[in-house]
N, C-alpha and C positions, 0 to 999 in steps of 0.2 A: 665642535660644530662644523659642519661641512661649509665649503665656500658658498657664498650667497650671491645671487644675481639681482640687482635692482632693476625693476621693470615697472611699467605702468600699463594699466588696462582700463578700458571703459566698461562700466557696469550699468545695468538697467537701474535707474534711480529708484523706482518703486520696489524692486527686489532688494536693493541695498537697504532701504528704509525698513523693510520687513525683517531683514537679517539683523539689523542693529536692534530692533525692538525685541527680537527673540533672544538676543545675547546680551542685553543690557545689564543683567545682574550677574553674568558670568565673566570670566576673563577670556572667553573664546573670541578670537579676532578673525578678521578676514584673512590675514596672513596665515594663521593656523589652518583655516578651512582650505585655502589654496594649496598649501604644502601637503596636507593630508590627502586632498583630492588628486594632486599630481602623483603622489606616491601610489595610490590605488590605481590610477589610470595606467601608470607605467607597468605595474607588477600584477594586476588582476585583470585577466582577459574578459571575464564576464562584466566587470564594472566598466571597462573601456567600451565594450559593445553597448552597454546600457546608455552611457553618456553620448556616444556617437549617434545613437538612434533617438535620443531625446529631442523632441520638437515642440515642447510646450511653451516656448518663448515667443514673444511678439517682436517682430522685426521693426526697427525704426530707422532704417537707412544704413545700418551697420550689419555685419554678419554675426548675429548672435547664435 
């Protein structure tokens, strides 16, 4: 396994609750989602562009 970096992030509570409900019966974790998303963001230009242009989140004092 590659070297890992411990970090912390703030997530939108309601989105996290929905994520947990969607993954409750599987072993899919937030860590898996983040690592897979980071991989696609770094190596797939179309995905990166889609993420950078995504504006469907509600701001609540932080830069989401």
